[in-house]
C-alpha positions in Angstrom: -29.9 11.6 7.7 -29.1 8.6 10.3 -25.8 7.1 10.6 -27.2 3.8 9.6 -29.0 5.1 6.9 -25.7 6.9 6.2 -23.6 3.9 5.8 -26.5 1.9 3.8 -26.3 4.7 1.4 -22.5 4.8 1.1 -22.1 1.2 0.8 -24.5 1.4 -2.2 -23.2 4.2 -3.8 -19.6 2.5 -3.9 -20.7 -1.1 -4.6 -23.0 0.4 -7.4 -19.8 1.9 -9.0 -17.8 -1.0 -9.0 -19.6 -3.8 -10.3 -20.7 -1.6 -12.6 -16.6 -1.3 -13.6 -16.6 -5.3 -13.3 -15.2 -4.4 -9.5 -11.6 -3.8 -11.6 -11.3 -0.1 -11.0 -10.5 2.3 -8.0 -14.2 3.7 -7.2 -14.7 7.0 -6.3 -13.5 8.6 -3.2 -16.4 8.8 -0.6 -14.6 9.6 2.5 -14.4 13.3 3.0 -15.3 13.8 -0.5 -14.5 13.6 -4.0 -11.0 15.8 -3.8 -9.7 13.2 -1.3 -7.1 10.2 -2.9 -8.1 7.1 -1.6 -4.4 6.2 -2.0 -2.8 8.3 0.5 1.1 9.4 -0.1 2.9 7.6 2.5 3.3 10.5 5.0 -0.3 11.6 4.6 -2.2 12.2 8.1 -5.7 11.2 6.4 -7.6 8.8 8.4 -10.5 7.4 6.6 -12.3 5.1 9.5 -11.5 3.1 12.1 -11.8 -1.1 11.5 -15.0 -2.3 14.0 -14.5 -5.2 16.3 -14.4 -8.4 14.3 -14.1 -12.4 15.3 -13.3 -14.7 12.8 -10.6 -17.7 12.1 -7.8 -18.4 10.6 -6.3 -21.0 8.6 -5.4 -23.4 12.1 -8.8 -22.8 13.3 -7.7 -20.0 15.8 -10.3 -16.9 16.2 -8.5 -13.4 15.4 -10.2 -10.0 16.4 -9.4 -6.8 15.8 -7.7 -6.9 19.1 -5.0 -9.2 18.3 -3.8 -7.3 14.9 -3.7 -4.0 17.1 -0.3 -2.6 17.9 1.3 -3.5 14.3 0.2 -1.8 10.7 -1.4 -4.3 8.7 -2.5 -4.4 4.9 -5.8 -6.1 3.9 -7.3 -7.9 1.0 -10.1 -10.1 0.1 -9.9 -12.7 -2.2 -11.4 -16.4 -2.5 -9.4 -19.2 -3.6 -11.5 -20.7 -6.5 -11.6 -17.2 -8.0 -10.4 -17.3 -12.1 -10.2 -13.3 -11.9 -7.8 -11.0 -10.0 -7.2 -13.3 -6.9 -4.2 -14.9 -8.2 -2.7 -11.0 -9.0 -3.4 -9.8 -6.0 -2.2 -12.8 -3.6 1.2 -13.3 -6.0 1.5 -9.5 -5.1 0.9 -9.9 -1.1 3.6 -12.2 -1.1 5.7 -10.0 -3.0 5.0 -7.2 -0.4 5.9 -9.5 2.5 9.2 -10.2 0.9 10.0 -6.3 0.1 8.5 -5.2 3.9 11.2 -8.1 5.7 12.7 -5.6 7.9 9.6 -3.9 9.3 7.0 -5.3 11.6 3.7 -5.4 9.3 0.8 -8.3 9.2 -1.1 -9.7 5.7 -4.4 -10.4 5.8 -6.1 -12.3 3.4 -9.8 -12.3 4.0 -11.8 -15.0 2.2 -15.4 -13.7 0.6 -16.3 -17.3 0.1 -16.3 -18.5 3.4 -18.6 -21.6 2.3 -15.9 -22.8 0.2 -12.9 -21.3 2.1 -12.4 -23.7 5.4 -9.9 -23.5 7.6 -8.1 -26.4 5.6 -8.7 -25.3 2.2 -7.3 -21.9 3.4 -4.2 -23.4 4.8 -3.2 -25.4 1.0 -4.0 -22.0 -0.6 -1.4 -20.2 1.6 0.8 -22.5 1.1 0.9 -22.1 -2.5 2.2 -18.5 -1.7 4.3 -19.4 0.6 3.1 -17.5 3.6 4.5 -17.1 6.8 2.1 -17.9 9.1 3.3 -15.6 11.6 3.3 -12.9 9.2 0.7 -13.9 6.7 -3.0 -14.2 8.3 -5.8 -15.9 6.3 -8.8 -15.3 7.4 -12.7 -16.9 7.0 -16.1 -17.2 9.0 -19.3 -16.7 9.1 -20.7 -15.0 6.1 -22.7 -12.1 7.7 -19.4 -11.3 9.7 -17.4 -11.5 6.7 -20.1 -9.1 5.0 -20.4 -6.7 8.0 -16.3 -5.9 8.0 -16.1 -6.0 4.1 -19.1 -3.8 3.5 -20.0 -1.7 6.6 -16.5 -1.3 8.5 -14.0 -1.1 5.0 -16.6 0.5 2.6 -15.8 -2.4 -0.3 -18.1 -3.8 -2.3 -19.0 -7.4 -2.4 -21.7 -9.8 -3.6 -21.8 -13.6 -4.2 -24.1 -16.2 -5.9 -24.1 -19.8 -5.1 -21.7 -21.1 -7.9 -24.6 -22.8 -10.5 -25.1 -21.8 -14.2 -25.7 -18.5 -14.5 -22.2 -17.5 -11.8 -19.5 -20.7 -12.4 -17.5 -21.5 -9.5 -14.5 -18.9 -9.9 -16.3 -16.2 -10.7 -19.6 -16.2 -8.5 -18.3 -13.8 -6.1 -17.6 -9.7 -6.9 -15.1 -8.1 -4.8 -12.9 -5.1 -4.8 -9.4 -5.6 -5.7 -8.0 -2.8 -3.7 -6.4 -3.4 -0.8 -6.2 -1.4 2.6 -3.7 -0.2 4.5 -4.3 0.3 8.4 -2.3 1.6 11.1 -1.2 0.3 14.7 -4.1 1.7 16.1 -6.8 -0.1 13.7 -7.3 2.7 11.7 -7.7 3.1 7.9 -5.1 4.8 6.1 -5.7 3.8 2.4 -6.6 1.8 -0.5 -4.5 0.9 -3.0 -4.6 -1.0 -6.1 -4.1 -5.2 -5.3 -3.0 -5.6 -8.7 -1.1 -3.2 -10.6 3.2 -3.2 -9.8 2.2 0.8 -8.8 -0.3 0.1 -6.4 2.2 -2.5 -4.6 4.8 0.4 -4.5 2.5 3.0 -3.0 1.1 0.7 -0.3 4.7 -0.5 0.7 5.6 3.2 1.1 2.5 3.9 2.9 3.1 0.5 5.4 7.0 2.0 5.9 5.3 4.7 6.8 2.9 3.6 9.2 5.0 1.4 11.2 7.6 4.2 11.7 4.4 6.3 13.1 3.5 6.3 16.4 0.2 7.0 18.0 
């Protein structure tokens, strides 16, 4: 099986599993076999893959690339501003995480999976709602194809969006994972954690503290 076909199959299987559960539960581990825990313990040496290069824009309209985030651990959360489902809880937990980890050099990244609506101006207003420090908490948007590529092929997270309408009202027209992803200072994926629960937040915080102390 070629790499490209293998990636497509992996994404399809994970997406199917999560979409069937309404994107509310942690999907089955796909990296390294079913025995691998995606919510890695704090000091676990496991690496799930490497984040691919990307080019997106932040709420100030500035370009942000993978290279801009190297050198510090960071955490990725997929959200969209009109979400009436889990996104407010995820963003509230990201705000709590920012406070809890105020003593370490870590970056939080909220990536909009609804770029047609979430312009930099919209993301600015959304970020202010959560008191986000622009130096510490980045809100990214960009071209839909680039976001799809990053989310599904680099982070192996499911994503499906429809245009808002009668069948898919605004606020529920995007289906995405509620997991947040820990990335180390070298741009490698080091764990997946529930973005909605207190337990997930605690595990993620411990993981990020370890990654901040870890040296390449």
